[in-house]
VMD Tcl script that builds the backbone (N, CA, C; Angstrom):
set m [mol new atoms 270]
animate dup $m
set s [atomselect $m all]
$s set {name element resname resid chain x y z} {
  {N N MET 1 A 4.331 -5.248 15.722}
  {CA C MET 1 A 3.327 -6.261 15.533}
  {C C MET 1 A 3.312 -6.671 14.059}
  {N N ILE 2 A 3.231 -7.962 13.801}
  {CA C ILE 2 A 3.169 -8.506 12.451}
  {C C ILE 2 A 1.723 -8.890 12.147}
  {N N ASN 3 A 1.257 -8.503 10.950}
  {CA C ASN 3 A -0.104 -8.823 10.526}
  {C C ASN 3 A -0.078 -9.565 9.201}
  {N N LEU 4 A -1.073 -10.419 8.997}
  {CA C LEU 4 A -1.244 -11.184 7.767}
  {C C LEU 4 A -2.432 -10.612 7.006}
  {N N HIS 5 A -2.264 -10.386 5.707}
  {CA C HIS 5 A -3.331 -9.836 4.870}
  {C C HIS 5 A -3.411 -10.620 3.571}
  {N N ARG 6 A -4.626 -10.731 3.033}
  {CA C ARG 6 A -4.851 -11.368 1.747}
  {C C ARG 6 A -5.053 -10.281 0.698}
  {N N VAL 7 A -4.368 -10.413 -0.427}
  {CA C VAL 7 A -4.477 -9.435 -1.512}
  {C C VAL 7 A -5.795 -9.644 -2.243}
  {N N ARG 8 A -6.485 -8.543 -2.506}
  {CA C ARG 8 A -7.738 -8.555 -3.270}
  {C C ARG 8 A -7.600 -7.587 -4.431}
  {N N GLY 9 A -8.110 -7.962 -5.576}
  {CA C GLY 9 A -8.121 -7.059 -6.710}
  {C C GLY 9 A -6.919 -7.214 -7.619}
  {N N GLN 10 A -6.892 -6.362 -8.652}
  {CA C GLN 10 A -5.887 -6.484 -9.696}
  {C C GLN 10 A -4.962 -5.277 -9.804}
  {N N SER 11 A -5.077 -4.334 -8.904}
  {CA C SER 11 A -4.318 -3.088 -9.035}
  {C C SER 11 A -2.814 -3.245 -8.818}
  {N N MET 12 A -2.388 -4.347 -8.209}
  {CA C MET 12 A -0.958 -4.530 -7.928}
  {C C MET 12 A -0.316 -5.637 -8.771}
  {N N ILE 13 A -1.064 -6.157 -9.759}
  {CA C ILE 13 A -0.497 -7.139 -10.688}
  {C C ILE 13 A 0.601 -6.449 -11.487}
  {N N PRO 14 A 1.713 -7.043 -11.777}
  {CA C PRO 14 A 2.056 -8.463 -11.693}
  {C C PRO 14 A 2.785 -8.855 -10.410}
  {N N ASN 15 A 3.079 -7.900 -9.544}
  {CA C ASN 15 A 3.869 -8.208 -8.340}
  {C C ASN 15 A 3.061 -8.819 -7.213}
  {N N PHE 16 A 1.791 -8.460 -7.123}
  {CA C PHE 16 A 0.899 -9.014 -6.107}
  {C C PHE 16 A -0.393 -9.423 -6.806}
  {N N ASN 17 A -0.750 -10.686 -6.673}
  {CA C ASN 17 A -1.921 -11.228 -7.353}
  {C C ASN 17 A -3.047 -11.520 -6.371}
  {N N GLU 18 A -4.250 -11.640 -6.914}
  {CA C GLU 18 A -5.433 -11.987 -6.120}
  {C C GLU 18 A -5.127 -13.203 -5.242}
  {N N ASN 19 A -5.447 -13.092 -3.971}
  {CA C ASN 19 A -5.292 -14.147 -2.959}
  {C C ASN 19 A -3.860 -14.395 -2.494}
  {N N ASP 20 A -2.874 -13.618 -2.981}
  {CA C ASP 20 A -1.548 -13.693 -2.371}
  {C C ASP 20 A -1.678 -13.295 -0.905}
  {N N LEU 21 A -0.787 -13.800 -0.094}
  {CA C LEU 21 A -0.742 -13.413 1.316}
  {C C LEU 21 A 0.498 -12.558 1.539}
  {N N VAL 22 A 0.353 -11.516 2.343}
  {CA C VAL 22 A 1.482 -10.649 2.672}
  {C C VAL 22 A 1.572 -10.477 4.179}
  {N N LEU 23 A 2.789 -10.310 4.642}
  {CA C LEU 23 A 3.033 -9.980 6.037}
  {C C LEU 23 A 3.429 -8.516 6.101}
  {N N SER 24 A 2.898 -7.817 7.092}
  {CA C SER 24 A 3.234 -6.406 7.248}
  {C C SER 24 A 3.593 -6.108 8.694}
  {N N LEU 25 A 4.403 -5.073 8.843}
  {CA C LEU 25 A 4.767 -4.581 10.169}
  {C C LEU 25 A 3.930 -3.360 10.475}
  {N N LYS 26 A 3.305 -3.365 11.638}
  {CA C LYS 26 A 2.519 -2.205 12.037}
  {C C LYS 26 A 3.423 -1.057 12.474}
  {N N TYR 27 A 4.533 -1.390 13.082}
  {CA C TYR 27 A 5.473 -0.371 13.551}
  {C C TYR 27 A 6.752 -0.474 12.728}
  {N N PHE 28 A 7.158 0.615 12.140}
  {CA C PHE 28 A 8.325 0.635 11.273}
  {C C PHE 28 A 9.055 1.947 11.472}
  {N N ARG 29 A 10.324 1.965 11.150}
  {CA C ARG 29 A 11.151 3.163 11.379}
  {C C ARG 29 A 10.921 4.243 10.348}
  {N N SER 30 A 10.821 3.848 9.090}
  {CA C SER 30 A 10.711 4.866 8.043}
  {C C SER 30 A 9.951 4.328 6.847}
  {N N LEU 31 A 9.502 5.253 6.024}
  {CA C LEU 31 A 8.867 4.916 4.758}
  {C C LEU 31 A 9.716 5.506 3.647}
  {N N ARG 32 A 9.795 4.761 2.527}
  {CA C ARG 32 A 10.578 5.223 1.383}
  {C C ARG 32 A 9.766 5.043 0.113}
  {N N VAL 33 A 10.130 5.809 -0.896}
  {CA C VAL 33 A 9.532 5.632 -2.211}
  {C C VAL 33 A 9.759 4.184 -2.642}
  {N N ASP 34 A 8.736 3.577 -3.215}
  {CA C ASP 34 A 8.699 2.182 -3.686}
  {C C ASP 34 A 8.373 1.176 -2.592}
  {N N ASP 35 A 8.252 1.595 -1.325}
  {CA C ASP 35 A 7.765 0.680 -0.292}
  {C C ASP 35 A 6.329 0.291 -0.606}
  {N N VAL 36 A 5.979 -0.954 -0.322}
  {CA C VAL 36 A 4.599 -1.417 -0.446}
  {C C VAL 36 A 3.975 -1.320 0.934}
  {N N ILE 37 A 2.829 -0.638 0.981}
  {CA C ILE 37 A 2.196 -0.351 2.270}
  {C C ILE 37 A 0.728 -0.752 2.263}
  {N N LEU 38 A 0.187 -0.834 3.458}
  {CA C LEU 38 A -1.245 -0.957 3.653}
  {C C LEU 38 A -1.718 0.381 4.195}
  {N N LEU 39 A -2.701 0.931 3.521}
  {CA C LEU 39 A -3.169 2.276 3.828}
  {C C LEU 39 A -4.650 2.225 4.130}
  {N N ASP 40 A -5.076 2.901 5.185}
  {CA C ASP 40 A -6.492 2.976 5.536}
  {C C ASP 40 A -7.085 4.231 4.895}
  {N N ILE 41 A -7.995 4.030 3.952}
  {CA C ILE 41 A -8.633 5.143 3.253}
  {C C ILE 41 A -10.118 5.155 3.617}
  {N N PRO 42 A -10.600 6.260 4.214}
  {CA C PRO 42 A -12.018 6.340 4.585}
  {C C PRO 42 A -12.930 6.061 3.387}
  {N N LYS 43 A -14.027 5.367 3.639}
  {CA C LYS 43 A -15.055 4.994 2.657}
  {C C LYS 43 A -14.595 3.922 1.671}
  {N N ILE 44 A -13.303 3.567 1.693}
  {CA C ILE 44 A -12.803 2.512 0.806}
  {C C ILE 44 A -12.310 1.332 1.631}
  {N N GLY 45 A -11.570 1.621 2.694}
  {CA C GLY 45 A -11.027 0.572 3.540}
  {C C GLY 45 A -9.524 0.464 3.396}
  {N N THR 46 A -9.004 -0.715 3.648}
  {CA C THR 46 A -7.569 -0.949 3.597}
  {C C THR 46 A -7.157 -1.311 2.168}
  {N N VAL 47 A -6.135 -0.629 1.677}
  {CA C VAL 47 A -5.625 -0.900 0.330}
  {C C VAL 47 A -4.134 -1.197 0.391}
  {N N LEU 48 A -3.689 -2.038 -0.532}
  {CA C LEU 48 A -2.283 -2.376 -0.679}
  {C C LEU 48 A -1.766 -1.588 -1.876}
  {N N LYS 49 A -0.805 -0.698 -1.645}
  {CA C LYS 49 A -0.295 0.166 -2.710}
  {C C LYS 49 A 1.195 0.412 -2.528}
  {N N ARG 50 A 1.796 0.994 -3.556}
  {CA C ARG 50 A 3.210 1.331 -3.539}
  {C C ARG 50 A 3.349 2.843 -3.374}
  {N N ILE 51 A 4.318 3.270 -2.577}
  {CA C ILE 51 A 4.557 4.706 -2.391}
  {C C ILE 51 A 5.233 5.260 -3.640}
  {N N LYS 52 A 4.590 6.262 -4.231}
  {CA C LYS 52 A 5.117 6.913 -5.430}
  {C C LYS 52 A 5.997 8.103 -5.064}
  {N N SER 53 A 5.575 8.864 -4.037}
  {CA C SER 53 A 6.391 9.996 -3.576}
  {C C SER 53 A 6.082 10.302 -2.120}
  {N N ILE 54 A 7.048 10.937 -1.481}
  {CA C ILE 54 A 6.917 11.356 -0.082}
  {C C ILE 54 A 7.396 12.796 0.015}
  {N N ASN 55 A 6.619 13.612 0.722}
  {CA C ASN 55 A 7.000 14.998 0.977}
  {C C ASN 55 A 6.611 15.306 2.421}
  {N N GLY 56 A 7.570 15.200 3.320}
  {CA C GLY 56 A 7.274 15.388 4.744}
  {C C GLY 56 A 6.397 14.259 5.241}
  {N N THR 57 A 5.189 14.607 5.710}
  {CA C THR 57 A 4.246 13.587 6.179}
  {C C THR 57 A 3.201 13.243 5.127}
  {N N ASP 58 A 3.344 13.793 3.916}
  {CA C ASP 58 A 2.418 13.502 2.818}
  {C C ASP 58 A 2.994 12.419 1.913}
  {N N ILE 59 A 2.141 11.469 1.517}
  {CA C ILE 59 A 2.561 10.447 0.564}
  {C C ILE 59 A 1.564 10.392 -0.588}
  {N N ILE 60 A 2.066 10.005 -1.742}
  {CA C ILE 60 A 1.224 9.731 -2.907}
  {C C ILE 60 A 1.479 8.281 -3.274}
  {N N ILE 61 A 0.396 7.557 -3.581}
  {CA C ILE 61 A 0.483 6.121 -3.839}
  {C C ILE 61 A 0.142 5.806 -5.291}
  {N N ASP 62 A 0.488 4.594 -5.681}
  {CA C ASP 62 A 0.191 4.128 -7.024}
  {C C ASP 62 A 0.105 2.605 -6.977}
  {N N GLY 63 A -0.525 2.034 -7.987}
  {CA C GLY 63 A -0.575 0.592 -8.124}
  {C C GLY 63 A 0.486 0.129 -9.100}
  {N N ASP 64 A 0.828 -1.147 -9.059}
  {CA C ASP 64 A 1.818 -1.694 -9.977}
  {C C ASP 64 A 1.232 -1.961 -11.361}
  {N N ASN 65 A -0.077 -2.184 -11.434}
  {CA C ASN 65 A -0.760 -2.461 -12.696}
  {C C ASN 65 A -1.107 -1.126 -13.356}
  {N N LYS 66 A -0.312 -0.729 -14.321}
  {CA C LYS 66 A -0.491 0.585 -14.962}
  {C C LYS 66 A -1.745 0.659 -15.828}
  {N N GLU 67 A -2.395 -0.478 -16.097}
  {CA C GLU 67 A -3.644 -0.494 -16.862}
  {C C GLU 67 A -4.868 -0.417 -15.960}
  {N N TYR 68 A -4.656 -0.279 -14.656}
  {CA C TYR 68 A -5.747 -0.246 -13.683}
  {C C TYR 68 A -5.863 1.168 -13.116}
  {N N PRO 69 A -6.818 1.950 -13.620}
  {CA C PRO 69 A -6.984 3.314 -13.095}
  {C C PRO 69 A -7.703 3.296 -11.745}
  {N N SER 70 A -7.414 4.275 -10.927}
  {CA C SER 70 A -8.086 4.367 -9.634}
  {C C SER 70 A -8.187 5.818 -9.191}
  {N N GLU 71 A -9.296 6.127 -8.576}
  {CA C GLU 71 A -9.520 7.489 -8.074}
  {C C GLU 71 A -8.622 7.841 -6.895}
  {N N ILE 72 A -8.003 6.854 -6.280}
  {CA C ILE 72 A -7.167 7.142 -5.104}
  {C C ILE 72 A -5.726 7.485 -5.464}
  {N N TYR 73 A -5.341 7.257 -6.719}
  {CA C TYR 73 A -3.981 7.584 -7.138}
  {C C TYR 73 A -3.812 9.092 -7.259}
  {N N ASN 74 A -2.606 9.530 -7.010}
  {CA C ASN 74 A -2.226 10.949 -7.150}
  {C C ASN 74 A -2.958 11.882 -6.194}
  {N N LYS 75 A -3.495 11.337 -5.113}
  {CA C LYS 75 A -4.021 12.155 -4.024}
  {C C LYS 75 A -3.036 12.068 -2.874}
  {N N LYS 76 A -3.030 13.091 -2.039}
  {CA C LYS 76 A -2.128 13.086 -0.881}
  {C C LYS 76 A -2.782 12.378 0.300}
  {N N TYR 77 A -1.996 11.547 0.935}
  {CA C TYR 77 A -2.396 10.873 2.166}
  {C C TYR 77 A -1.324 11.159 3.208}
  {N N LYS 78 A -1.653 10.970 4.441}
  {CA C LYS 78 A -0.722 11.212 5.540}
  {C C LYS 78 A -0.024 9.908 5.936}
  {N N THR 79 A 1.206 10.035 6.360}
  {CA C THR 79 A 1.932 8.852 6.811}
  {C C THR 79 A 1.211 8.187 7.985}
  {N N ASN 80 A 0.434 8.954 8.736}
  {CA C ASN 80 A -0.339 8.390 9.857}
  {C C ASN 80 A -1.436 7.449 9.388}
  {N N ASP 81 A -1.826 7.525 8.099}
  {CA C ASP 81 A -2.845 6.641 7.542}
  {C C ASP 81 A -2.289 5.267 7.181}
  {N N VAL 82 A -0.969 5.133 7.190}
  {CA C VAL 82 A -0.329 3.850 6.877}
  {C C VAL 82 A -0.505 2.927 8.076}
  {N N ILE 83 A -1.106 1.761 7.814}
  {CA C ILE 83 A -1.336 0.816 8.915}
  {C C ILE 83 A -0.371 -0.363 8.876}
  {N N GLY 84 A 0.470 -0.413 7.846}
  {CA C GLY 84 A 1.452 -1.481 7.777}
  {C C GLY 84 A 2.388 -1.325 6.600}
  {N N LYS 85 A 3.581 -1.839 6.766}
  {CA C LYS 85 A 4.592 -1.852 5.705}
  {C C LYS 85 A 4.862 -3.312 5.365}
  {N N VAL 86 A 4.630 -3.668 4.110}
  {CA C VAL 86 A 4.766 -5.070 3.686}
  {C C VAL 86 A 6.244 -5.450 3.621}
  {N N PHE 87 A 6.560 -6.621 4.194}
  {CA C PHE 87 A 7.943 -7.076 4.163}
  {C C PHE 87 A 8.090 -8.489 3.595}
  {N N PHE 88 A 6.951 -9.184 3.344}
  {CA C PHE 88 A 7.060 -10.534 2.807}
  {C C PHE 88 A 5.763 -10.911 2.101}
  {N N LYS 89 A 5.909 -11.624 0.966}
  {CA C LYS 89 A 4.754 -12.129 0.218}
  {C C LYS 89 A 4.912 -13.615 0.018}
  {N N PHE 90 A 3.789 -14.356 0.173}
  {CA C PHE 90 A 3.813 -15.779 -0.163}
  {C C PHE 90 A 2.456 -16.210 -0.659}
}
mol reanalyze $m
mol bondsrecalc $m
mol representation Tube
mol addrep $m
């Protein structure tokens, strides 16, 4: 299934800007370091982030904007929390 999402916030600048549109695949074969994903985080919601590392079913995410700190970086999330893998931006 293909989904359309609007980018919000500044954590992924300069590669993804406020109000950019992205297409994501809900079903994908694999995840790799540097993939851009949509992740469902309880109490925060859906976030667009880049995979920093993968260890089995655990992933650590990061934003592209290194001047934007976030409490969700460097925490472990499960691959099951990924709700989409971004494959196109416009």
